[in-house]
N, C-alpha and C positions, 0 to 999 in steps of 0.2 A: 399278379397275373400269373396264370397256372406254368407249370413247368413243361419243356418236351425235350427231348434227347431222340437222337438220332437211333435206330435197331435195338427198340423195344418192341419185344412180343412174346407173348405168353400165350397158350391155351387153357381154356375153362370149360369145368362141365356141368357150371350152375343154373337152377333152374328157378323163374320167378322172377322178382323185380331188386330182389336185395342185393347185398353185400357179393363181390365175387371172390370167389376163391381160386386164387391163379394155379396152375399145375406146373409150373415152370419155365423157363426160355427155351423156345424152339430153336430149333438146328441154327447158328451163326448168329442168333441174336441174344442180350442181355434181358435180366426179368424187371420190375419194374422198381423191387427195394434194391435191385442194386444199381440201377442208372441214378436215383431217384435219394434214396434212402426212405426211411419211414416216417407218416405224418406230413407229404408235400403232396400240395395240390397240384393235379398234371391232368394236361389231355390226355383223354382216349376217346375208343374206337372199339365196337362188339361188332364181329361179324360172323353167321352161323346161318347158312342156307337164306331164305329171305328172309331173315333178323336182322337187322342192323340196328346201332344205336351208338351216337355220336354227345360226346357229352365232356364233363371235367367233375375229377372222384380226387379220392386222398388214397398215397399209398400207406400199406399196412406190412407185415411180416406174413407174407404168400397171400396178401388179400386187396383188394380193389374196391373202395366205398366209390357209389354213382351218385353224386350228390347232384347236380346239374346237366338236365339233360339238353343240347342243343339243336339237336335233328336226330329222329329215328324213324323206323319204319310205323312208328303207332304213335304218328300225327305228332312226333315229335315231344312223344311223352315215354314212362319208363317203358321198354319192354319186358313182357311177362315172358321171360326165355322158355323156352321147350328145350326139352331134353335132347343131348347129342354135345358133342364137343365144338366147342364156337372159338375162333381166333379173337384174342384181347390185346391191341398195341398200342402204340403213342403215336400221333400225327398231330400237325400244327394245322388244325382244323382250319377250315376255309371262313367258317362263320368271324373268327377272328382274326383272320389275318391281315397284314399289312403289308405292302409289297413296296419296293423301290421306282418299278418301270410303268405302273398304273395308278392312274389320279384314282381318290378315295376318298369320302365321307366319313370323320370319325364322331358320330353321335353318342354320346355320355359316356366318352372314354376318357380313363383317366393315366396320365405320361406321368410318373414319377420315379423315383429315385435319381441316384446323380449320374448314371450311366445313360440317363435318357436326355440329351440334346439338340435342341432344334438350331440350326444355325443355318448362316447364307439365305435366308428368306428376305426377299427385297422387301422393304416398305409398301411400295406398291402394290404387291399378294397381301398383303393383310387386308382385305374387304371385310367389311360387315361384320366386325367383329369390335367391340370395345371391351373396358371395363370401369366402371363405376367408382370414383371414390370421392367420400363426401357428399356426394350427390350429384358431382359432376362426373359428366360422361366422357372418356377418351377413348378416342378410336385408334387402336394397334396403329402404328405406325406414324403417329402425330406424336403431340403435347401440348400440355397445356399446364396452366397454372392455376392449381388446387388450394383455396382457402381452407385450413382447419377448423373444424368446429371448434366453439367454446367446449371446455370440460374439467377436468380435474389432473394435473401431472401427479404423479402419483411418486415415489421414490423419494432418496433424498440428496441424488447429484444429477445437475442438467450435463448433458454432454459436453463435451470441449466445442461441437460444431453447432451448439444454440448459438443465434447472435440475434443482439437486441432487439434489430426488427420486428423478430417473429417473438416478441414476447410484448405484448399489450397489457397486459394484466396480472399480478399473481396474486390476487383476491388478499386473502387474511394469512400472514406467515405468523405459525407458534413460537416460531425460530427460525434463524438462518446464523450460518456459519460461512466465514468467507477466510480463504487463506489467501494468503496473499495482498496486496493493496487492493483497496474499494477506491475508485471515482464515480461521483457525481457530477453531472453537468458541467465537465471540465475542473471548475472551481471553488463551485459551492458546497462541496464535502470531499474531503482527500484525505484516504484513512496511508499513511506510509510505515509499511510492514516492516520494513527495514528498519527504521530509526526508532520505532514506536511511538510515532505522533500522528497528532491529527490535526488538520487543516481545515477550516469554515472560511468559505470568499479567500483560499489560497491555493493553489495548487502545489505549492513547497513549503510545506510548514517545519520553521525552524526550532520549534519549541515541542514539548509533550501535546500542547494543547495550544493552539495558534489561530486566534480570532484576526480578522481585518475588519475596518469598519467600527460602526457606531454598536453596539452590545445591549440587548435590554436584558438584566438579571435579577431575577424577584431577590434574591439573597445568594451570599456567598457565605461558606463556612470556612477561615481559615484555620493551618493547623498549627496550634500551640504545644510549644516543649514547657512543662513545669516539674523543674529539678529542684532539690534540697541541696542547691550547692551556693557557697558564699560567694560574692562578685571579689576576683583580685587577681594578680597577675595581667596573663594575656589571656584573655576570652576572643575563643573560635566563634563566630556566628555564620551557622552554616545556612546561607538561603532556600538553598533545595531541601532542604529537614524541616524546616517551619518559617511561618511569618510571625510569629510572636514566641522571645523566650523568657520565659518567667525562672526569676531565681529565687525562691521564696526562704534563705538560709542570710541572715543579718551578713551587708556587705563587711570583710575583714582587711581593706587595703585599700587605696587606689588602683585601679585598672585602665590596661590597654581594650581594647576593641577591635577588634579583626576580622572584616566584613569578608565573605568567600562565599563559594559556591556549595562545597565540600572538603572534604579531604584529599579527594581526587578529582575535582571538578574546579578549575578558578571563576571568581563572577567575569574572568574579561571574556573567557569562553560563553558564558551564559547570556552576557547583554552584546546585543551588538549597538553599534553606534546609533545613536536615538533612544536607547530602550532604556527606560527606566526602572526602580525596583524600590519598595518602599519597606521596611521593617520595622518590627518594634523590639523593644529590649526592655525587661520589666526588672526593677533590682530592689530588694529589699534591705531596708536600712534600721539598726539599732540607734541606741543612744550615742553612737557615734557614727556622723554619717560619711560616706567616702564618692568620688567623683571618676567620669573618665578622664586622664592625662593628655590621653593620646588615642590618635584613629589610624587602622590601616586597611588597604585594600589588597587581599594577595598578599599579603604580607610586606605591602609597600605603604609608607608612611601619607598621609594624605589630612588636609586641614578642613575641621566643614568648618559650612558661615552659619550661625547659630541664630534661630528664631530672636527676633529682639536685638542682635547685633553684637551680645555681648557671650562671650563662652565661660558655662558656669565655674564655680572655684570652690564650688563644696556640694557635698549631698544634704538632702532634708533629714534631719533626723527621725526615728520613729515612725515613720513611713514607708511608700513605695514610689519611688522616681521611676517614672517612665520614660525612656527616651526613644524618642521618632527618627529616624534616619530614612533619608530618601536621596538617593541613588542615582543620577545621570551618567551615563557613557557619552563623551561629547567627541572624541575621538580613537582612533582605534590602535594608538600609542600605546596603550591606552592610557588616557585622559577621563577624570571623572569631576564631579562636582556633586559634593555631599553638603545635604542640607539636614541640619540637626534642631532637634528640640528639648528639652528637659520640662517635665511637667511632673508636680509632686502631689501626691493624693496620701490622703491620710483619715 
């Protein structure tokens, strides 16, 4: 919007239709450049005899361009100024005036800027006006529900205010990063980010992968630890590290097998009452064979129930003895049932 100010008036002897050269402020007034500075769009009036012109111009150092003529004595066109002194002053021109006491219609006018605020207008006064959002016309002063059109959501982050009901389809995601927990249909899938656990058909997973119900697995790859170690002494079997432990050096003495979660996690912590765990220990035997003479769980003695009803009293020379153990936690005290089997491979 062009600027205007009080008591801005100069004289000019410019002729023709070009830029005005201003000759200085009239007594008691200020110059255009003094009031506005340079390169500022302002309202101006030129008056000289029967010639007059009202318009919008741009201030300069002692000059004023005549950019837009709003009204003039030349049928509202640029006036070809005749010789003589003309008054040039700033005025709040009627063609662009908006008053507070009169009713006026704004046609093709733009209200902009943070200070131009319309307030205290009753809804009933907002008639014959509407906005259209996604094909839905909404009258000013009323409300409506607008359904967003299908489209592409760009960017990498959904705002916190986006609700699940507003997302009907995500299309194809090339990647998805989720910070915090993830819940799908209450218990169909649950990611517990605090404990680093994933639950399937459970909302409270108690293990890194916790599946409730019957599962179909095409194949399971178990972790085996292969170590050039000879069986002897007390052997700690860490169930959190492997499902199979294979000692490839010849056993050198009878041994005690201690089943545990790890050096920092007990098997009692790993297993809830009713949980079972199966592990395998492979022992390489030389010409002199050895065997386990004692068993422990978390350092406490336990007596296995052996397949066939009899505990082995020797190993099998020049082969590999495979010991399979199934641990069932039967009480929280804790109490276990340990099932064991020895199989010879040569």
